[in-house]
LUMLOBA-333368 format. One record per residue: residue in one letter; x, y, z of N, C-alpha, C, O in turn. Coordinates in steps of 0.001 Angstrom, whole numbers, padded with zeros to 6 digits, always signed. Example, Ala and Ser with C-alpha at 12.3 -4.5 7.8 and 13.67 -1.06 7.14 Angstrom:
a+013190-005690+007800+012300-004500+007800+013200-003300+007800+014236-003319+008465s+012850-002250+007080+013670-001060+007140+012900+000030+007870+013409+001138+008039
END
This chain:
m-030566+020125+005409-030396+019828+006730-029076+019211+007070-028650+018324+006331d-028332+019622+008196-026994+019100+008609-027371+018079+009622-028033+018284+010639d-026848+016917+009201-026997+015612+010095-025780+015676+011073-025862+014894+012019r-024736+016416+011022-023590+016255+011965-023838+016730+013374-024389+017805+013613p-023427+015923+014268-023780+016224+015707-023181+017532+016067-022147+017946+015542a-023890+018214+017030-023417+019625+017338-021893+019639+017838-021432+018777+018587g-021298+020533+017420-019823+020789+017820-018779+019838+016854-017571+019830+017091l-019221+019241+016023-018377+018380+015090-018173+019178+013792-019096+019558+013072e-016908+019385+013578-016472+020032+012578-015706+019188+011522-014657+018648+011872t-016156+019041+010274-015672+017931+009386-014599+018623+008469-014786+019720+007941p-013493+017898+008338-012415+018320+007433-013083+018338+006009-014182+017822+005807a-012325+018982+005012-012679+019188+003665-012978+017682+003102-012238+016841+003611p-013726+017281+002346-013961+016164+001606-012682+015656+000917-012472+014444+000861g-011906+016460+000441-010564+016028-000256-009602+015239+000680-008875+014338+000260w-009648+015631+001948-008785+014775+002958-009361+013357+003004-008596+012398+002907f-010685+013186+003150-011132+011879+003227-010826+010971+001888-010591+009762+001887v-010885+011841+000758-010605+010899-000510-009032+010726-000459-008568+009601-000643l-008254+011729-000232-006763+011400-000193-006266+010385+000720-005550+009453+000353l-006682+010588+001994-006165+009695+003050-006904+008276+002970-006256+007233+002891d-008058+008301+002990-008703+006949+002967-008566+006235+001734-008718+005014+001681g-008268+006991+000671-008075+006335-000612-006699+005667-000606-006510+004561-001111s-005717+006414+000009-004385+005947+000015-004266+004644+001019-003555+003674+000757l-004911+004745+001973-005081+003613+003023-005559+002368+002338-005024+001273+002512g-006602+002579+001539-007281+001541+000899-006416+000962-000093-006325-000262-000194l-005681+001866-000940-004698+001361-001883-003649+000580-001210-003408-000572-001569l-002979+001184-000198-001960+000501+000530-002435-001035+001095-001676-002004+001073a-003739-001071+001572-004256-002291+002135-004429-003373+000811-004146-004563+000955v-004830-002933-000241-004942-003626-001442-003635-004265-001773-003520-005478-001948l-002540-003308-001863-001223-003705-002491-000535-004741-001258+000169-005704-001565a-000827-004413+000038-000300-005187+001028-000925-006600+001166-000228-007529+001574l-002085-006759+000869-002837-008190+001152-003172-008842-000046-003630-009984-000001s-002969-008144-001316-003225-009045-002260-001989-009290-003134-001525-008375-003814p-001479-010460-003123-000441-010809-004068-000603-010467-005492+000378-010020-006088r-001629-010610-006059-001826-010527-007577-001755-008917-007792-000997-008448-008640v-002484-008191-007078-002387-006899-007178-001112-006251-007073-000753-005353-007834h-000295-006801-005939+000930-006242-005801+001906-006636-006941+002728-005816-007348a+001827-007789-007418+002603-008175-008615+002302-007423-009750+003235-007018-010442a+001069-007154-010073+000648-006243-011234+001213-004837-010975+001789-004271-011904g+001091-004237-009787+001673-002948-009560+003185-002988-009832+003711-002154-010569r+003856-003937-009245+005252-003914-009337+005894-004091-010728+007056-003766-010971r+005016-004648-011647+005401-004577-013078+005500-003217-013751+006172-003000-014760r+004719-002263-013055+004547-000873-013449+005430+000160-012750+005906+001131-013338i+005611-000105-011498+006388+000780-010723+007073+000071-009732+006568-000980-009338p+008315+000522-009176+008990-000078-008032+008059-000022-006760+007606+001040-006333l+007824-001187-006222+007120-001194-004905+007997-001857-003905+008898-002609-004275p+007746-001583-002540+008459-002373-001532+007822-003699-001442+006689-003801-001912p+008380-004728-000909+007727-006009-000833+006636-005954+000061+006502-005071+000908p+005682-007100-000162+004374-007042+000606+004537-007057+002046+003724-006409+002704w+005587-007783+002725+005910-007770+004031+006047-006298+004602+005548-005998+005687a+006766-005370+003799+006939-004134+004247+005763-003229+004038+005656-002254+004782l+004786-003468+003019+003693-002622+003024+002652-003206+004192+001818-002422+004646r+002690-004318+004587+001864-004896+005662+002279-004273+006900+001443-003959+007747r+003597-004062+007068+004033-003410+008468+003583-001864+008256+003064-001278+009205l+003760-001262+007133+003264+000113+006988+001918+000148+007207+001502+001081+007893l+001036-000756+006728-000360-000635+006877-000676-000865+008397-001593-000236+008925l-000001-001666+009023-000349-001858+010509+000082-000640+011329-000541-000311+012338a+001176+000039+010877+001591+001243+011630+000585+002359+011293+000386+003194+012175a-000020+002467+010218-000906+003543+009866-002210+003341+010633-002797+004309+011117l-002726+001936+010764-003870+001587+011482-003571+001959+012978-004438+002558+013615a-002431+001640+013533-002231+001929+014968-002169+003473+015187-002532+004015+016231l-001711+004078+014179-001643+005566+014160-003064+006137+014355-003356+006907+015270h-003889+005709+013447-005264+006205+013494-006070+005849+014761-006843+006651+015285l-005856+004639+015210-006362+004168+016556-005916+005055+017729-006727+005259+018633a-004759+005566+017780-004116+006457+018850-004794+007732+018564-005303+008292+019535e-004897+008301+017397-005412+009574+017034-006763+009610+017606-007137+010488+018383g-007590+008483+017140-009052+008385+017712-009211+008578+019134-010085+009264+019664a-008184+007838+019787-008416+007869+021237-008020+009237+021774-008615+009646+022770v-006987+010053+021161-006742+011295+021606-007906+012210+021321-008294+012979+022200a-008479+012168+020145-009680+012841+019756-010803+012737+020728-011431+013732+021090g-011059+011521+021155-012147+011130+022136-011921+011921+023557-012784+012521+024197h-010601+011772+023863-010267+012363+025064-010347+013952+025029-010962+014538+025920l-009769+014597+024072-009914+015913+023801-011223+016405+023858-011515+017379+024552a-012062+015769+023145-013639+016164+022949-014230+016018+024375-014987+016923+024726r-014013+015096+025170-014580+015019+026333-014088+016173+027287-014851+016703+028095r-012850+016508+027153-012195+017668+027984-012926+018967+027582-013161+019810+028448r-013282+019151+026338-013814+020313+026037-015347+020330+025874-015935+021165+025187g-015976+019285+026603-017537+019261+026602-018072+018891+025403-019253+019221+025298l-017592+018293+024420-018122+017846+023257-018402+016281+023242-017766+015591+024039a-019353+015654+022349-019512+014391+022365-018450+013793+021974-018059+014111+020851p-017780+012929+022612-016509+012170+022132-016600+011164+020998-015716+010919+020177g-017953+010556+021091-018006+009499+020006-017961+009975+018507-017352+009298+017679p-018561+011057+018183-018399+011436+016799-017054+011921+016451-016651+011747+015301w-016290+012535+017358-014992+012825+017023-013958+011721+017058-012993+011786+016296t-014102+010738+017877-013291+009580+017651-013509+008880+016425-012560+008511+015733v-014895+008641+016062-015183+007935+014788-014522+008674+013817-013643+008107+013169q-014832+010040+013561-014302+010866+012340-012738+010771+012398-012118+010662+011341t-012109+010807+013550-010751+010754+013532-010078+009467+013102-009081+009400+012383l-010836+008319+013703-010331+007068+013252-010314+006959+011741-009497+006279+011119i-011361+007744+011159-011647+007473+009671-010624+008300+008927-010053+007858+007930v-010413+009419+009385-009693+010620+008328-008306+010891+009058-007367+011317+008386g-008157+010651+010433-006907+011083+011013-006575+012232+011352-007443+012832+011986f-005460+012873+011132-004940+014156+011564-005776+015250+011271-006052+016064+012152p-006260+015364+009980-007113+016696+009691-008306+016828+010651-008785+017931+010915s-008750+015739+011140-009989+015783+012096-009469+016254+013536-010088+017052+014239l-008335+015698+013859-007593+016063+015256-007191+017519+015113-007301+018302+016057r-006772+017836+014044-006374+019211+013899-007612+020276+014120-007504+021272+014835k-008750+019935+013432-009897+020645+013688-010518+020708+015124-011117+021693+015554l-010332+019674+015741-010613+019631+017222-009618+020428+018025-010014+021213+018887r-008393+020260+017782-007518+021091+018570-007776+022663+018388-007781+023435+019347a-007984+023050+017096-008283+024348+016731-009443+024985+017689-009352+026119+018157l-010581+024078+017926-011520+024611+018618-011285+025067+020039-012117+025746+020641g-010121+024678+020569-009768+025089+021893-008732+026323+021836-008371+026969+022820h-008355+026514+020619-007242+027566+020468-007647+028602+019167-007216+028428+018027p-008412+029532+019500-008893+030395+018448-007590+031025+017765-006579+031395+018363s-007809+031066+016481-006698+031782+015604-006596+033234+015958-007587+033944+016128p-005359+033645+016063-005095+035139+016413-005677+036090+015333-005512+035897+014129v-006278+036991+015788-006730+038098+014844-005681+039113+014511-004961+039672+015339s-005666+039315+013064-004577+040166+012578-005344+041546+012094-004695+042481+011625
END
C-alpha cells in the first residue's frame, strides 16, 4: 500500500541518501571541532567558519526551494504541504519532479 499523498511524486531514494547525507556530513564538520580536526588530518578541509557559512547557505536554499514548491503545488491544484516538506528535505530533485508535472515531456 502506498502511503504517499495523491499527486506527490518522490525522487529516487538515492537522491535522499546523497543530498541529505552530504548535508548531514557538512553539519557535523561545521559544528563539531573534534570531527573537523579529525577530518582535516586526513583531507584538506576549509575552516569551520567557512563550512558554517556553506551550511547556512544550503539551509537557506532548501527553505527557498520548499517555499517555491508549496507555491507551485498550490497553483497546480496539489496539496502544498507534502511537496513543501519533501522539497525542504531533498531539495531540487523534488522541485524538478513538481515542475515536470506541469510540463509533459515531448513525445518522440
